[in-house]
C-alpha angles and dihedrals in degrees: 000000000000124000091251092049090050091049092049090048090051093050090051092047089053090059103267119137127253096262090046093051094052098043095043092051090059100031098095090057089064100040093258116138119237090238094054092045091052092048095046093050100043096096094051096069126108092026096313109327095340092304089123092229122124114008111263093225089056094048087052087055091050089055091051090051088051091051090054103037107012125129117259100160126047133210089203095270124111094236125017132159099305094048091047092049093048092048092049093051093046089052091047095050091047090052093048091047090050091049089057098041107024095243145020095224119107094214091056095042092052097029088221139090109244092196088068109080093210093052091044090053089050090053089053091048091049091049093234094143087062102036107031099027090043089057093048091051092051091045091052092049092047092049091047093049090051092048098043092045091057108101089189094073104125123213098231135203121225 
């Protein structure tokens, strides 16, 4: 297991959400403090604030992609090369995650509605936050490491 995967696993074991675990594991590489990373990513857990939408581990990965490739200067256009590159990589990692797990949606990954307290309690009882979510965190980290370690990523124009 890679150092980043181990860090993400530790964050999750300490009680942090999926998005928090992924973003915080990569934050130091981009000059982002652990505290700020954990705060920024808090609302993305449980499929975006318990709405069971996009997997939190995957949204954490999207934030890491933004830290690496995101647009910080504008040429006056809405998009531009850094936005286009970031969007392409977010789409690519989502596709690769879905190929591994069948979907990117929290409700489908967990087969429960986290906004329902009874279903959330069942998830805890079944251990899904540890088993399933743990896998999705590790998948996201692995996919990110593969993507970020690829020196052939081209900054593309629209």
